[in-house]
C-alpha angles and dihedrals in degrees: 000000000000116000123232112236090207096050093104095057104030121089120257110275119252107256090214090057096045091054098055115164113268118256125249090256089062092051099040124044116229109267098224091048089050092050090049091051091047094050091046089065119085091222091052095059091039092056093048087053089049092053089050092049099048094040087056090046089053092051090048093048097044130074090255091092127025119191090225093056098050110006095172094055091042092055092045091053091046090052091047092051091050093047093049089051091055091044091055090053091052091047091058094056109144094004090128087077088069090061092047090054091046089051091051093048096047122111122213126207096178141016089250091054090049090052094050090047092052091048094046101046097025093050095045093044092051089047092055090045093053091043088066089065091046088057092048090051093048092046091053103248091108121043104274091225088077093056095087093052091049091048091052093051093046091049091054091048090048092051091050090049093052091049091056093042094053091047091052093047093049088052089050090050091055090052092047091049090055093048091047092051091052093047094045089053091049092050093047092051089049091053092050091051092044093242122145116246106173093144094050092047090052091050090048092051092050091046091054091048089051091050091051092051090047091052091049088050090055091051089050093050092049092051091050091045090055090053091048090051089050090054091051090051091047091239093302099111124119090253096042098119114142093227093049093048093047090049091050090051093047092048091051090047093051093049094048091045090054092048093050093045091052094045099048 
């Protein structure tokens, strides 16, 4: 900290002036800077593409647009949706390394937690690894006849990954609920005694925000798991309705976009 050469002769600063209220810029991050940081992340762009794809799927599957009424527009949207799907696969090139690192860095407090961690990160990592070959098949470098087999394997790996991920997050939610209960009791007792507990209230607020985000993440995983199961069943499941599948994909995309926006 730089010293002030006039500090020995100048009067003591007014504490009310030195603690001026922070400006709006300090409280709220600049929107354009936030957008730039969001778009600089691979997941940020991927989720925007996901929203575009499933919003298009929903339009195509709903009564908003019938192929017989406007065949040219219908085929353009169909081509756009397919191209975005291939683009997302290319954008996730090498993403499986992220899961390998997460697996290495994870800490296990029980055999069950170890199993769920292996299923979550191992399944997702293998899914992203196989998806690279799906992209190569769809882009023409590998014989397209192998694309279906690759997609089936990746769908199974994805489903396994979501099973492990949901199990881990439900475990985390139980831990958060216990911490929240203890903190809430502490805050309540402090209020009854007339004791200030600003730090505890802040921790409780952050804990509740974390719980909300974790719950949203579980909903996202379940929506994606339903779509993975639909791929395994080749679209012949009891829930395999185009509107339902597109809505599940759009819901997942919106939740993950919100999570990435908040975290960046």
